[in-house]
Structures are given as C-alpha cells and as structure tokens.
C-alpha positions as CSV (number, residue, x, y, z in Angstrom):
1,X,0.1,0.1,0.0
2,X,1.3,3.4,-0.9
3,X,2.1,5.6,1.8
4,X,1.3,9.4,2.4
5,X,3.1,12.3,4.1
6,X,1.3,11.6,7.2
7,X,2.7,7.9,7.2
8,X,6.2,9.2,6.5
9,X,6.1,11.7,9.4
10,X,5.0,8.8,11.7
11,X,7.6,6.6,10.4
12,X,10.3,9.3,11.0
13,X,9.0,9.8,14.4
14,X,9.6,6.2,15.2
15,X,13.0,6.2,13.8
16,X,14.0,9.3,16.1
17,X,12.3,7.5,19.3
18,X,14.4,4.5,18.5
19,X,17.3,6.7,18.1
20,X,16.8,8.3,21.5
21,X,16.7,4.7,22.9
22,X,19.8,3.8,21.4
23,X,17.9,1.1,19.6
24,X,20.0,0.7,16.5
25,X,18.2,-2.3,15.3
26,X,14.7,-0.6,15.7
27,X,16.3,2.4,13.3
28,X,17.6,-0.2,10.9
29,X,14.4,-2.1,10.8
30,X,12.9,1.1,9.4
31,X,15.5,1.6,6.6
32,X,15.3,-0.2,3.2
33,X,18.0,-2.6,2.1
34,X,20.4,-0.8,0.2
35,X,19.5,2.6,2.0
36,X,22.1,5.2,1.9
37,X,23.1,8.1,4.0
38,X,25.2,11.1,4.2
39,X,26.5,13.1,7.3
40,X,27.1,16.5,5.4
41,X,30.2,17.7,7.7
42,X,32.0,14.6,6.6
43,X,32.0,15.9,3.1
44,X,29.6,16.4,0.0
45,X,30.9,12.8,-1.2
46,X,30.4,10.9,2.1
47,X,27.4,8.8,1.1
48,X,27.7,5.5,2.3
49,X,25.3,2.6,3.1
50,X,23.5,2.9,6.3
51,X,23.9,-0.7,7.1
52,X,27.7,-1.5,7.6
53,X,28.4,2.5,7.4
54,X,26.4,4.8,9.4
55,X,25.0,2.3,11.6
56,X,28.5,1.9,12.9
57,X,28.3,5.4,14.0
58,X,25.1,5.2,15.8
59,X,26.1,2.2,17.7
60,X,29.4,4.0,18.9
61,X,27.5,7.1,20.2
62,X,26.2,5.6,23.4
63,X,29.7,4.2,24.0
64,X,31.3,7.6,23.7
65,X,28.6,9.7,25.3
66,X,26.7,7.2,27.4
67,X,23.8,9.7,28.2
68,X,23.4,10.5,24.4
69,X,19.9,11.9,23.7
70,X,17.9,12.7,20.5
71,X,15.2,15.3,20.8
72,X,12.9,16.0,18.1
73,X,11.8,19.6,17.8
74,X,9.8,19.5,14.4
75,X,9.0,17.0,11.7
76,X,8.0,18.7,8.5
77,X,6.4,17.0,5.7
78,X,8.2,18.0,2.3
79,X,7.3,17.4,-1.4
80,X,6.7,13.5,-2.5
81,X,8.3,11.1,0.0
82,X,10.3,13.4,2.2
83,X,10.2,14.6,5.6
84,X,12.7,17.3,7.1
85,X,13.4,16.8,11.0
86,X,14.7,19.6,13.1
87,X,16.4,17.6,16.1
88,X,18.8,18.2,18.9
89,X,21.5,15.8,19.7
90,X,22.7,16.3,23.5
91,X,24.8,14.6,26.0
92,X,27.9,15.2,28.3
93,X,31.2,16.1,26.8
94,X,33.8,13.4,27.4
95,X,36.7,15.7,27.9
96,X,37.5,19.2,28.7
97,X,37.2,21.8,25.8
98,X,38.7,25.0,26.9
99,X,36.0,27.8,25.7
100,X,33.6,25.4,24.8
101,X,32.4,23.0,27.6
102,X,33.7,21.4,30.8
103,X,34.2,17.5,31.0
104,X,30.8,16.2,31.8
105,X,29.0,19.3,30.6
106,X,25.8,18.6,28.5
107,X,26.1,20.1,25.0
108,X,23.2,20.4,22.7
109,X,24.0,20.4,19.0
110,X,21.1,21.2,16.4
111,X,20.7,18.9,13.5
112,X,18.7,18.7,10.4
113,X,17.9,15.6,8.7
114,X,16.2,14.8,5.4
115,X,14.5,11.5,5.2
116,X,13.4,10.0,2.1
117,X,11.1,6.9,1.8
118,X,10.1,4.2,-0.6
119,X,6.4,3.3,-1.2
120,X,6.5,0.8,1.2
121,X,7.4,3.4,4.0
122,X,11.1,2.4,4.5
123,X,13.8,4.8,4.6
124,X,16.0,4.9,1.4
125,X,18.1,7.9,2.1
126,X,19.1,10.0,5.3
127,X,20.9,13.2,4.9
128,X,22.2,14.8,8.3
129,X,23.5,18.5,8.7
130,X,24.7,19.9,11.9
131,X,27.0,22.5,13.2
132,X,30.4,20.9,13.7
133,X,31.9,23.6,15.9
134,X,31.7,21.5,19.1
135,X,33.0,18.4,17.8
136,X,35.8,20.2,16.1
137,X,37.0,21.8,19.5
138,X,36.8,18.4,21.0
139,X,39.0,16.8,18.5
140,X,41.3,19.9,18.5
141,X,41.7,20.0,22.2
142,X,42.7,16.0,22.2
143,X,45.7,16.8,20.0
C-alpha cells in the first residue's frame, strides 16, 4: 500500500524515538535494504550505506557519550516522499574543551535531517546536517 505524507512523518518519529533509545536495530528495521546516508560535515561525497556504514556511528554514540539523547523539535512533511526533521542531539562532553565545555557538561547540537522513503514506508536515504563547531573543538583539544 502506498504511503502518504502523514505515514512518512509517523515513521520518521518512530526512527528518532528508536535513536533516542539507542535502539539501532529498531532504526535499521525502518530502513530499506540498500538505504544510503550522508553526514554532510564529513563531506559532500560522504554517501555510504546505512547498514555497515552509518549504523556503526549510531552504535558508537552511546559508548562515547553514554547519556546521548535525541530530541525531535519539528517534523516537516516535504514534497513527495520526504520529511525534514529538526532535532537536537545532546549529552555530556567526555573531555574538557577550553572555551567550549567542561568535562561532563551537557552540550546541545542542533541537527537537520532529510529522510526519503520508498512506497513501502522504508527509509531509502538519510542526509544529516549539523554545526560541527563543538565536535571540532573536542577533537582539537585532544591533540
């Protein structure tokens, strides 16, 4: 059965609920076989498979930041089979970053996601955008 914009928004909400619960298998269950993803701060050509690619990052977040959280701010149905999601990723910083955050301080990083779906309601493409300033500062402080 062909899905509509309301169905896609509901599926996107399920995806981010699973993300917040650190339920990567639940997230993957909502993705089509062969689904692709791109985390824009890693480069325009950084498109990789979700399975065996981006899911590795999803599994690592809770290990690096045990209290990692995902809060959906807004889900916006877009043209066709797409949903735009404004979200906030947060959690305690694992290391001191002078001028940015103290070790253990919660940081909140705004994110924008674009999800595209197939006719069965499975995610076929995920694009993510965020301000990488905090993450770059953490990396620079570790050097």
